Steps between C-alpha positions, in 0.01 A plus 500: 500500500376145448417344166147372470292280271170596339308215339354599164159382618515783754588779255138625488476511880843664517376771261175544691694555823711771328188669362361560850755779556636580152402568143637197316650513152581169338521341154184374334469346154283718275468417132785253555725785617635518859457846645492665842155603621334597827367173636139468609479123466822320606396195300592695185865534602745310282868455588556267206652739244835598345453869566216753486447700181561823698712523812365591843647848446153618404383428858753741654543747212151531358454519125245776567456667838332809636753701701242746633186683399420870534206737508520868407264712713655831599821304557629150448370211708708183472376146558792263561529158344350201678744367765695189411350175633698214650556257215665169421635398161499122481698313232745768384797345317854580624584707189195722551574533873854604411364766265363688799857592593501717186162654587625562856807674358284727282210570738642486855857629491590855392141604427229316693179412321240484782253288303744223412674516841175457692393199294847347521506528879148361533558200270632157592659295223460122487736378232479181295832341406546381142546128445508543123634803310325633193658482156617864518575527871850628579477629856828334593682726252393817686576403860168323549398149597193282425484429873611843620364658816570869425209718620270209587366450851414134447625266229296200390668208325281245323585151630228310316203470733619773737696825521806561708430830676810704586417790731757773437381825664281632779225565246528142393487380860174692550345308210638176642345583838163577339504167317687284754218248530562407136879473516713209616869490586720411206716190524862457394365300203297802388803725522709251305234482231508877466880505470481232229245706305722809532786322329285337234328823387837671442592223257180551298574855382549510122583871459749734660701812419835622628445852638849542644621848402183581307427821694825669399481355148160660439631830629795487258271415205260791551554635145557162334297378201407185694191682627370547143538127446316413822220749431442389139248227575337674798143615433495733798181330622621515864380150592843433652487802729141454616564134584838562663491459881763773548378780271378801699415774244174681562297801391281726714168625365222719636145393424240759592138591445381838616653583836588140589804309380750229581871467443572156359824315442524251213775277369702646214809375321831623364433345158222750439643792293285743696638384833817711484349785298567838665252784517733695271451240230851356540525124539832360630403153383326569167578172322428141587877445498534741791215342690623141461844615617341663803300189592800269486728758659267557792473133584856389434712814551343794681354304794799267541737801509290725727327246724693173455188323380387369162178644366418159353412190701509248213130411506494473120160669452636754249640216286190282509252778423685706237311482166828541310704248707730773632720322753679678788743208540602524134527878533746475790702240312524734199604792719775294660643410160538863384860616494549828683690742274819637646529879538 
């Protein structure tokens, strides 16, 4: 598939062309914060940002969604959820696109979640390569790349007054066909400029962490006091889990009035002490120590061992937004330094 060029002056028209056949989600700046929203006016779109406050996960795995509604009238009448619409997510960063591999593993492999699966299949991802990493970005430490193409259908690279448009899949080609009047063929100079940017951005990273062997190390340290140390400054506020692009915990609630009700799914999190509470009253993770261990173990041990994928994409949101400056990079470094006691 050919590489194309989209002039920045044509971004609004490009978005308008997409909106003819798709619901378009893209970053806008609201209260000085970049965030994904459904676009009604393409002039509000901004691709000039480090990363959005929340990932595009909330487009595919809704923070709150109605699974179905029901009416009791001599039986049970079910009203299914609204069918998934064809959508496009414009401006998703490579780390957030990579996070969908974790969601795919959870929601489309052994047990299929029909709500997520339908949205995933009906959504086209237009990625935006990073020319400048954030202070706490460390995607390269967890098999990621600031210019990675994993899960994206089109990748845009900012070349100043234009974007290099790399069409990567059939979904991406459909978007290119719908907008072909706005795209020009890329030159060898454009491709060279992109390759130069790829090398330069890798040299700008200021943080990294060695995760070699971390999965087995965490497994061996299950009963170690290191978890008490790591949990000591954690407030249990759950900001890290709600902002994480790979967290998938949810709760299911029934809301009803009279004979009519709806079953609703809402985000939940493993740092909530009630999350693992059994109906018997037993809680297998009663203390914050247990819950912090579970969070780190899930991302850096359980998933790598069972699915060969890290549950962390190195976006740095949990570091930047923690009110107590709890730092996942520092936590991994501390874990690696612990000496495993011989039997």
